[in-house]
C-alpha positions, 0 to 999 in steps of 0.5 A: 011094414015101412011105406015108400014114403018112409023110405023116401023121407029116410033116404033124404035125411041121410043124404042131408046129414051125410052131405053137410060134411062134403060141401067143400068145393076143390078148385084147380086155379086156371083149370086145365091151364094151371098156375101159369103166366099170361093167363087172365085169372080175373076172367077165371074167377068170374063165375065162381063163388068161393066159400070158407072150407073151399080148396085152391089147388095150384098146379105148376111145374115146381121150380118154374113157378111158386105161390105167395099169399100176400095182402092188397098192397103186395099184390098190387105192387107184386111185392114177394114176402120172405121166400120161407113163406112160399108154396113151391111143390107144384100141387099146392093146396090152399084151404080157405078158412076165413071170409074176405079178399085173398091175394096170391102171386108168383114170386119168380122174376117178373111173372106177377108184374109183367106177366099177370100171374096173380089172383084175387078172390072174395071168400064168402062165409057160407052157411057153415063154417068147416069143422076142424080136421077130426081126429080118429077118435072123432071120425069114429064117434061120428060114424058111430053116432050116424050108424046109430041114429040111422038104425033108430030112424029106421025102427021109428019108421016101423 
């Protein structure tokens, strides 16, 4: 018969395995203010650490703002790249896929240059890079593996 300590060990083992697939954090840029003009995004980022795999959600009224990922030079000068590269849905999700500095600006009128609608973050590698989006076969395989592993672990504890 399994002892309480065996059950606790199994529960911790299962939580560690399952939590490794959900480590990414989703940040709504500007929190309840969203992606807007005259907001201090430098202060917003101050106590946050961004990791590869995290997501930035830019929420704003569509056709009022947009989002462009730019380089440091374009960020400093508020130079808007080709319109085809902009995000315009009003609920844009950007997954952070590589470590390093990332720069984002609004390309509408003077929103970047005169109204501070710009964001720079530094993305950290973290302890593990995100896996590519799995296919349904991979998900089934992972789920099957987890079920089999859990059953084997319980059998071994008895």
